[in-house]
Structures are given as C-alpha cells and as structure tokens.
C-alpha positions in Angstrom: 26.7 -103.7 37.1 30.4 -104.3 36.7 30.4 -106.8 39.7 27.7 -108.9 38.1 29.6 -109.0 34.7 32.8 -110.0 36.6 31.1 -112.8 38.5 29.6 -114.1 35.3 33.0 -114.2 33.5 34.4 -116.2 36.4 31.6 -118.8 36.1 32.1 -119.0 32.4 35.9 -119.7 32.8 35.2 -122.5 35.4 32.7 -124.1 33.0 35.3 -124.1 30.2 38.1 -125.5 32.4 35.8 -128.4 33.6 34.8 -129.2 30.0 38.5 -129.6 29.2 39.1 -132.2 31.9 38.2 -135.8 31.0 36.5 -138.2 33.5 39.6 -140.4 33.6 41.8 -137.4 34.5 39.4 -136.4 37.1 39.3 -139.9 38.7 43.1 -139.9 38.6 43.3 -136.6 40.4 40.8 -137.6 43.1 42.8 -140.8 43.7 45.5 -138.8 45.2 43.1 -137.7 47.9 41.7 -141.1 48.6 42.9 -142.9 51.7 42.3 -146.7 51.8 43.1 -149.3 54.4 46.5 -150.0 52.8 47.6 -146.4 53.1 46.4 -146.3 56.7 48.3 -149.4 57.6 51.4 -148.0 56.0 51.5 -145.2 58.5 54.2 -146.0 61.1 54.3 -144.4 64.4 57.8 -143.4 65.7 59.4 -146.0 68.0 59.4 -143.5 70.9 55.6 -142.7 70.5 54.7 -144.4 73.8 57.4 -142.5 75.5 56.3 -139.3 73.9 52.7 -139.9 74.9 53.8 -140.8 78.5 55.9 -137.6 78.7 52.9 -135.6 77.5 50.6 -137.1 80.1 53.2 -136.7 82.8 53.7 -133.1 81.9 49.9 -132.5 81.9 49.6 -134.2 85.3 52.5 -132.1 86.7 50.9 -128.9 85.4 47.6 -129.8 87.1 49.3 -130.7 90.4 51.4 -127.5 90.2 48.2 -125.4 89.6 46.5 -127.1 92.5 49.5 -126.7 94.8 49.6 -123.0 93.8 46.0 -122.5 94.7 46.5 -124.4 98.0 49.4 -122.2 98.9 47.5 -119.0 98.0 44.5 -120.3 100.1 46.8 -121.2 103.0 48.6 -117.8 102.9 45.2 -116.0 102.8 43.9 -118.0 105.7 47.0 -117.4 107.8 46.8 -113.7 107.0 43.1 -113.5 108.0 43.7 -115.5 111.2 46.8 -113.4 112.0 44.8 -110.1 111.4 42.0 -111.3 113.7 44.5 -112.3 116.3 46.2 -108.9 116.2 42.8 -107.2 116.5 41.7 -109.5 119.3 44.9 -110.9 121.0 42.6 -112.4 123.8 41.6 -115.1 121.2 45.0 -116.7 121.8 44.6 -116.7 125.6 45.3 -120.5 125.8 48.8 -119.8 124.4 50.1 -117.0 126.6 53.3 -116.5 124.5 51.3 -116.0 121.3 48.8 -113.8 123.1 51.7 -111.5 124.3 53.2 -111.4 120.8 49.9 -110.4 119.3 49.2 -107.8 122.0 52.7 -106.3 121.4 51.9 -106.0 117.7 48.5 -104.5 118.6 50.1 -101.9 120.8 52.9 -101.1 118.4 50.6 -100.6 115.5 47.9 -98.9 117.6 45.3 -101.2 116.2 42.7 -100.5 118.9 43.1 -96.8 118.5 42.6 -97.0 114.8 39.6 -99.3 115.1 37.9 -97.0 117.6 38.6 -94.0 115.4 37.1 -95.7 112.4 34.2 -97.3 114.4 35.4 -100.8 113.4 34.7 -102.0 117.0 31.0 -101.6 116.3 31.3 -103.9 113.3 33.8 -106.4 114.7 33.3 -106.5 118.5 36.3 -106.9 120.8 36.4 -110.0 123.0 37.0 -110.8 126.6 37.3 -114.0 128.7 34.4 -114.7 131.0 34.3 -116.5 134.4 34.0 -119.9 132.6 37.3 -119.0 130.8 35.4 -118.8 127.5 35.6 -116.1 124.8 32.8 -113.6 124.9 32.2 -110.8 122.5 31.9 -107.3 123.9 28.9 -105.9 122.1 27.8 -102.3 122.7 24.8 -102.6 125.1 21.4 -101.6 123.7 20.2 -100.9 127.2 20.4 -97.2 128.1 20.5 -95.6 131.6 17.5 -93.4 132.3 19.0 -90.0 133.0 15.6 -88.5 133.9 15.8 -90.2 137.4 19.0 -88.3 138.5 18.5 -86.8 141.9 20.4 -84.4 144.2 22.0 -87.3 146.1 23.5 -88.7 142.9 25.0 -85.4 141.9 26.4 -84.8 145.4 27.9 -88.3 145.5 29.5 -88.0 142.1 31.0 -84.6 142.8 32.5 -85.7 146.1 36.3 -85.8 146.4 36.5 -88.1 149.4 35.1 -91.6 149.0 36.9 -93.2 151.9 33.9 -92.9 154.2 31.3 -93.1 151.5 28.7 -95.9 151.2 28.9 -95.8 147.4 26.4 -95.3 144.6 22.7 -95.6 145.5 21.1 -95.6 142.0 21.5 -97.0 138.6 22.7 -93.8 137.1 25.3 -93.0 139.9 26.6 -96.6 139.7 27.3 -96.4 136.0 28.5 -92.8 136.1 30.9 -93.7 139.0 32.6 -96.3 136.9 32.6 -94.0 133.9 34.5 -91.3 135.8 36.9 -93.8 137.3 37.8 -95.1 133.8 38.1 -91.5 132.6 41.1 -91.2 134.8 43.1 -93.8 132.9 42.1 -93.4 129.3 42.7 -91.1 126.3 39.5 -89.8 124.6 39.3 -89.7 120.8 38.4 -86.0 120.9 40.4 -84.9 124.0 37.1 -84.3 125.9 36.2 -86.0 129.1 34.1 -84.7 132.0 35.0 -85.7 135.5 37.6 -88.1 136.9 37.4 -90.2 140.0 40.7 -91.6 141.4 41.0 -95.3 141.1 41.9 -97.0 144.4 41.0 -100.3 146.2 38.3 -98.4 148.0 36.6 -96.8 144.9 36.9 -100.2 143.1 35.0 -101.9 146.0 32.3 -99.1 145.9 31.9 -99.5 142.1 31.4 -103.3 142.5 28.9 -102.9 145.3 26.9 -100.3 143.3 26.4 -102.8 140.5 23.3 -104.2 142.2 21.4 -101.0 141.3 21.8 -101.7 137.5 18.5 -103.1 136.2 20.2 -105.6 133.9 21.8 -108.8 135.0 24.0 -109.3 132.0 25.4 -105.8 132.4 26.0 -106.5 136.1 27.8 -109.7 135.4 30.0 -108.2 132.7 31.1 -105.1 134.7 31.6 -107.2 137.9 34.0 -109.6 136.0 35.9 -106.7 134.5 36.2 -104.7 137.7 37.5 -107.7 139.6 40.5 -107.4 137.3 41.0 -103.9 138.6 41.2 -105.2 142.1 44.3 -107.2 141.0 45.9 -104.1 139.4 45.1 -105.2 135.8 43.8 -102.2 133.9 44.3 -103.5 130.3 40.5 -103.5 129.9 40.2 -99.8 130.7 39.2 -98.7 127.2 36.6 -101.5 126.8 35.1 -100.8 130.3 35.0 -97.0 129.6 33.3 -97.4 126.2 30.9 -99.9 127.6 29.6 -97.6 130.3 29.9 -94.7 127.9 27.4 -96.5 125.6 25.1 -97.2 128.6 25.1 -93.4 129.2 24.4 -92.8 125.5 27.7 -90.9 125.2 28.2 -88.5 122.4 31.7 -87.2 123.1 34.8 -88.5 124.8 34.9 -92.0 123.5 38.1 -93.8 124.7 40.7 -94.8 122.1 43.7 -95.8 124.2 45.0 -96.3 127.8 46.8 -93.5 129.4 49.9 -95.5 130.5 51.3 -92.8 132.8 48.0 -92.5 134.7 47.9 -96.3 135.1 51.5 -96.3 136.3 50.6 -93.7 138.9 47.7 -95.8 140.2 49.9 -98.9 140.4 52.6 -97.1 142.3 50.2 -95.5 144.7 47.8 -98.3 145.4 49.2 -101.6 144.1 52.9 -101.8 145.2 
C-alpha cells in the first residue's frame, strides 16, 4: 500500500514541475541538445588524426601478425615434437639418413622406449617398422595367422629337444619351423616376465636350418618376412631380435615370455663365437 502511495506522489510532483516550465523555456533547453550542420562542421579533427588512425591500423595489423606467428610457431613445435617422438619410437623411419637414424636409435636405447612400449602394449596400437627387400618401410603387424599345435608329432619334439644341430636336416613341419626360430630368439632376448622356455644356440648352421625350414609355413607373407629378417642374422645383425621373437611368439599364440629387450651380453657372445 505504501509503495503505491509513494509512486503516486512522484507522478504528482512531475506533473507540477512540468506545469511550471513554459514552452519557450522548454524549447530553449532542448536547443542545447540539438546538433545542426553548422555544429557538425565546427568539429575539427586534430592535425595528427591521420597519423593516429595509421598508427592504430598498424598496431592492429601487428597484433594480428603476431598472433598468427605465435600460432605458426606453436604448430611447428607441435609438429616437430610429434615427428621426433615417432622417430624415437621407430628410428628405422630415418633409414635414408644414417646419422639421424643412429641418433634416434641411441635415444631409443637410452630411454628404453621399446621396453616401455612392449610393457604397455603400445606396439599393438602403433606397430614397429622394418625395411623390406625393396628398401621400403613396412609395418610389423602382429600376425593373425596362428600355428596349429594339434599337428605336433614325435619327430618335431625330438628335433626341438636336440642339442646338436650340426648334422641335422632342420625342421620338417610348420610348428617345428616356427618353434625353432622362437627358441633361437629366446637365447638373445629378455622376456617381460622373466619366463622363457627353451633356448637354441644361434650359429651360422642353425640360422641356415631356420631359413630352410620356412618353406613349411603355410603363409607366404610370413615366409617372406621371416626370411628377410633372418638374412640379417647371417650377417651378424641381431638388432631385430625382439621383433622376430615377438612375431613368432604371436604365431604360436604365446601367453608368457614376451620379449621386451635384447640381451646384449648374449648377442656379444654369439658375435665373438661365430662372427669374428
């Protein structure tokens, strides 16, 4: 009730004030707010207006260029970081620049990138790469093909448990061929869980037997891949030991003993004994 009375009093006061102002006085008061052409023309811009406008435009352009440059730098740094990270993970990608490949490989080894990636299973998401016969990059994808273990026979077991391969004819089945390579690679790798079953000494003779036995594998792509990688072993290059081990380990549907790194001392022993 009080608010309504108060509002009414204000309106009454305004009415009284308006009645006290004459029309002439009202026109005179409004004239102060009227802007005609003469008043507009009387407005004078400062002499340095053009310079001021130019400075403002230049500053705006500079800010825009600075912002673009900052974004370009951030994008460049991000791109370099990504490329460098990929290179450290897969040094082989820089195979055309041997110096850079060696630098990336040293960083990879120092930071134990491969070991970490195998522990975390990153290698299944981001495959490692190798260089094929055509000198082209090829991704090492875990094979979907699996070896049929139901066809293992006594001859396979006898061959794989042998300790003397100098007079052996080599593997005679798909399973024994893959398991032979698996046990050879076991001798020069470190498993993630410390578990590996069976080693076969790597020598020029066992490498030859492994390559000859590839013909029993019922998959041409697998034959070609393993043949190319085992040829490196013939030259005393065992840098691919982890990849080879895990490849045949996947073929055998391995559950324990996945390789995470090369056993450098074992490789050194093989080189001293057979590749002087």
